[in-house]
N, C-alpha and C positions, 0 to 999 in steps of 0.2 A: 327674348329681351334683346334690344340692340345696344350695345356699348359704343361710346364714341371715343376714339383715340385722340390723345392729345399730343400735339407736336413737341420735340424737345425745345428748350429754351434756346433763343438765338442772340440775345443781347450782347454776349461777349464777342461773338463771331462779328458782329456789325461794327465794332469800334473803328476799324480802319476805314470801312465804307462810308460811315457818317462823318468822320473828321475830313475825308477827302471831298465829300460833297459840300460840307460847310465852307472849306477853304476856296473850292471852285466857285461858289456863289458870293464870294467876298465876305465870308463870316457867317455866324449864326443870324445876324440881322437881316441880310439881303435888302432887296429894295423896299420901300415903305409900303406895307399892306400886302405885297406880293407873296404867294404861297411859294415856299421853298422847301422841298422835300428830298430826302435820299431814298432810292428804291434799291432792293437787293432781293436774291433768291438764295435761301439757305436751305439745302436738302429739299424737303417737300413743303417749304414755307416761303411764301412771298412776304417781304417786309416793307412798309411804307412808313417812314419816320419823318414826321413833320418837324421842320427846324425852325421855321419862322413863317408869319404872315398866314393869310387864308384866302380861299376863293372868293369870299365876300368882301375881303379887305378891310373889314371893320366889325364890330359887335352888332348883332341884330337884337331886336327885342320883342317881346310879346305884348301885343296891343289887343285889349278885350274887344270883342265884336258882339258877342251875345252873353248876357248874364242872366241866370236864373236862381231865384232864391232871395229871401227877405227875413228880417227879424220878426216882423209881425204883418199879418195879412191873410190872404186866402190860404187855407191849409195845404193845397197842392203845391205851393211855393215855398213851404216851410220845411226845412230838412232836420233830422235828428242825428242820424249816423250814416252817412253815404259810405258804402263799401266798395262800389263799383260804378263806372260810367262807360258808355259805349256810343258809337257814332255810326249811323247807317249811311249807305251811299247816297240817299236822297237828302241827307242832312239832319234826319231825325235823331235826336238826343235821348238816350236811354239812362236812367239814373235808379240804382238800387239802393234803397234806404232800408237799413237792417233794423232800426229802432221801430219803425211804424208796424210791421214791415210792409214795404211797398215797392213795385217796380213800376216807376212813373215814366211816361212818354211825352216828350215835348217836340214841338215842331221845330223847324230850323230857325225860326225867329225867336225862339225861347217860349212861346205860348204853350200853356198845358193842352195836351190832347186826351190822354186816357191813363188808366192804370191797368197793368197786366197782373193777373192773379191776386192772391192774398196769402196770409200767413196760414199755415196748416200742413196736413199731410196728404190732402186728396189730390185729385188730378189738377194741374195748374197752380198748386199751392206750393209754398216753400217754408221751410222751418229754420234753416241756418245758412243763408246765402252768404257768399264771400266775395272775394275779388274776381270771380269767374264770370265775366259778362261779355258777350260779344255778338256779333251779327254775321250770318252766312251770306254768300254773295246772292241767294235767291230771296233775301230778306227775312229769312227765319231768324229768331232770336234764340240764343242759347244761354241758359242761366244755370251756373253751377250751384247746387244746393246739397252740400255736404251733410247737413242735418237730416235730410231724407235719403242720403246716399245715392244722389241721382243727379242728372242734368235735366232740366226742364226745357222743352223745346216749345216755342210759341210760334204761331203764324204772324205775319206782319200786321194783322188787324187784332192780334192779341189772343187767339184762340189756342188753348192748350192742346197741341197736337201729337205730342210724343213725350216719352221719358226715356233717358238712357241711364242705365245703372253704372254707378262707378263704386270702387271698393272703398270702404271705410268712411269716416267722418272727419278727415283731416281738413282743417280750415286754413286758408292761406290769403294773404293780401295781393298775391300775384294775379295779373290778369290771365285769362284763359286764351292761349294763342290760337287763332285759326289760320291755318297756312294756305297757299295759294291753291292747293287741291281740296279746299273747304273742309279738311280735318280739323277737329277740335282736340285740343291737347289738355286733359285733366290731370292736375298734380295729385299723386298718391304716394303713400309710404310704401316702400318696397319690402321693408322688415318691421312690420308694426309691433312685433313681440320683443323688439330689441330695446335697449335703454335709450332714453331720450338722447343721451349724448352720442349714441352710435347710429341714429336713424339715418337711413339713405331715402332719398326721394327720386321719384321718377315720373314720366308723363305717359299716360295712356293715351294712344291715338283713338279717336272715334270718328269713323268715316261718316259722310254726310247722310247715309241711310241709316245711321245708329249702329252699324256693326262695329265691334271692337277691332281695332289694328293692333300694330307693335306697341310694345311698352319701352320707352326710351330712358335709359339711365342717365340722369344728368351728369355731366362730366365734372371730375374733381380731381385733385392730386393729393399725395401724402402731406403736402403743406399743412400745418395745424395754425389756426387762427389763435392769436392771444386771447385768452378768456379769464374770467373770474368765476368762482363756482361757490354755492352755498347749499348745504344739506342740513336736514333736521330730522330726527327720529322721535315720534310721539311715544306716549305711554303705552301704546299698543304694539309698538315695534314697526309701525308704518314709516317709511322715509319719503320725505319730499326733498326735490333738488331743483336748484335754479342755475342756469348757465347763461351768462351775459358776455358780450364781447367787451374788450377793453376800450374805453372811450378813445377815438381817434387812432385805434390800431388798425392795421391792414386787414382787409377781407378778401375771401375768395368768392367771385361772383359767376354765375353762369345763367343765361337766358337763352329761350329759344326765338329765333326770329321767324316772322311770318314767311320769310323766304324758304324756310324748312331746315335751316342749320343752327347749331348751337353757337353761341358766343361766350368765350371765357376769358377770365382774367383775375389776376391777384394784384392788389393795389400796393404792393411793395415797390412797384415801378409803374410808369405810364405805358403799359403795354396790354393790348387786348386783341385776342385771337378769334377770327371768324373761321369756324370748322366747316368749310364749305364741302358739300359732298359731291359736287359736280367739277371740282377744280382743286389745286393746291390750297392749303390753309393760308389765310391772309392775316398777318400780324400788324396791328395799327399801333405805332408808337409816336410819342409827341414830346418835344423838349418842353418843360415846365419850370416855373419858379417855385421852389419850396415855400409852404406857408407855415409859420410858426404857431404853435398852441399858445394863446394868451393866457397870462396867469389868472385872470378873472374867469375865463371860461373853463380852464383846467379845474379850479376850485369848485364851480358849479357842477361840472360833470362828475367829478369825483363825489361830491355829496349826494348827488342823485343815484350814483351806482351803490354807494353803501347803503342809502335808504332802501333801495330795491332789494339788496341782498339780505338786509335785516328783517325784511317781511318772512323770509324763509328761515333764516338763522339769526335770532335775536342779538348775539354777541359776535356777529361776523366781523372779521378784520380782513383788510385787503390781502389776497392770497394769489394774485397774478402778477404779470408784468406790470410795471408803471405805466402811467399814461405817457406816450411819447412827447418828446419837445416839438416835433414836426408832424404835420398832418400828412396823410397819404396824398398822392396826386388826385385821386378821385375816391368818392364814396360808394357810388354805384353806377350802373349803366343800364340803358334800356333800349330795346329793339323798336324802331319805329314801324309804323304799318307799311311803310313804302321802302323799307330795306335801310333806312338810315340809322345810324348809331347815335345815342344821346348819352353823353358822359357827363355826370354830375361832378364837377371839380371842386375840391375844397377851397375855401375863400377865407380871408381874415374876418373874424367876427366883429360885430359892432354892438355896443351896449344900448339897450332900449329899456323903456319903463315897463314893469310887469304889474298891471293893475289888480291881478288876483293874488299878489304876495301879501301874506299877513305876518309881520314880523312878531306879532303876539303868539303865533302859532309855532311851538318848539320843533314840529316835524315839517313845517313849510321851508321849501327852498326856492329862492328867487330864480326865475327864468328870464335873466336879463340879457344874456349873450346870444345874439342870433346870427347865424351865418348865412348871408344871402346865397341864393341858388344860382349858378351860372353853369349853363350846359356847353361842352364842346360837341359839335355836330359833324359827323363824318359820313360821306357817302360809302356805298358798300364796296366801292373799289379802293378804299383807304385815303381817298381825297378829303382834306379838311376844308369843310364848308366855312366854319367859323364859330365864334361863341354867341350864345343867346342869353341875353340878361332877361330875367324874370321878375314880376312885381312882387312886392311884399305880400307875404301871406299865402302864396302858392304852396300847396301841400303835395308831397310826394306819396301820401297815403289818403285815399286810394291811388293807385298808380295812374298818372295821366296817359292819355292816348296821344302819341307823337307822329307827326309827319313834317317833312321839310316845310310845308306851307301852313300848317296850323296845329294847335296843341288843345286838347279838351281835358280840363282838370278841375279841381277844387281849390278855392281860395277860402281861407278862414281869417276873420278879422280878431281884434284883441279880445273879443268876448266869445270866440269860438263859434261864431255864426258861419255856416257853410254856405257857400254860393257856388254853383256850377257855372264855369266860364269857358266859352269857346274863344280862343285867341287866335289872332293872325300873326304869323312870324313875318314882322316888318324888317326887311333887309336894309342895310345902310343906304341912305339916299331916297328911300321912299317916304311919301308923306303919310302921317298917322291920320287915322279915322278921327273926325271931329265929335263923333257921337258914339255912344255905347248903347245898344238897345237893351231894355230891361225885359 
């Protein structure tokens, strides 16, 4: 098993360098839109801190180019529970719908082509597919199927040509990363016999010929995430337990980049480290404006957390740290297929109508406070490309596929109807497409 070392924190040592850079550029503001950053090297870590501006000089936005899915119509365009999407080099779009179940294939223009496999346990079949879906450089499709403890491999034409065994049936919403050497990385539990609160996860590498490679332990630190817990013992002595994060509490994140290195960060500060194997670690930092937790969204999040805990422990009372007054700088980050880093930043929530809320239902909780999704996008050398504004309804589950030029993801409307959308990243000054292909 390979362990990934984490560099020592550097933010205290950088204070003088950052202040000097800010003063030399005329303050944090800099010239309008121009990217201003402080660079430093501390020990074995290179630090790039964005002080203001961006290379794009303004906010980009996602423009829908291809949309697949509808509320009513041909069944191959109706989705029930999409758990993963993938994109081939020729523009082919792959969609795994767990409810059907079906791995559907669409042409680059969004037209339906075919379906790979079916539900079951036989060759080419799947029983518990999750977020693990990707495409190898030779066009083979790899589908993680923990229900059958394997990865199913299809030819570009849909023929079931191989199965790669994986340990256990651990289900995850994470994408299955394929690196530049065409190695697939399947998430597994390293200690399945441990208590759920002590689980450690890792990634088993599978070579393009199906031979197992190294197992990578996902980097973490002794830092403990603020949580709330509930437990209940039934009449037979069996204990059930739930552990949830405190709403708007900081989190520790670690993802594998297709470039082959881990990316790690704790959202107590805007600092994310690329643990590069072929050079020094790169720490990306950014000046940000803190966002307050609104009173309405606080009440809504607290009510939802209490309800969830009481499913396990009927008389549960809050037993963790309180919901903070200020949101962390980011919620999660994602590795782009081209080495870019996409950071989902926290934003002020806005109140919207919840058509599904029934005030006559004593257990119902309105879902009226929505936080728009805004990404900060960085190049792998730490350069801040800029922010990307997303349309309403873009879901982060299943995880979108990101590049600096396009994003493939799921959009949900107010009735939870799912649509698979290929977006173009429109940079400031570019003209929007006038039509969206259905």
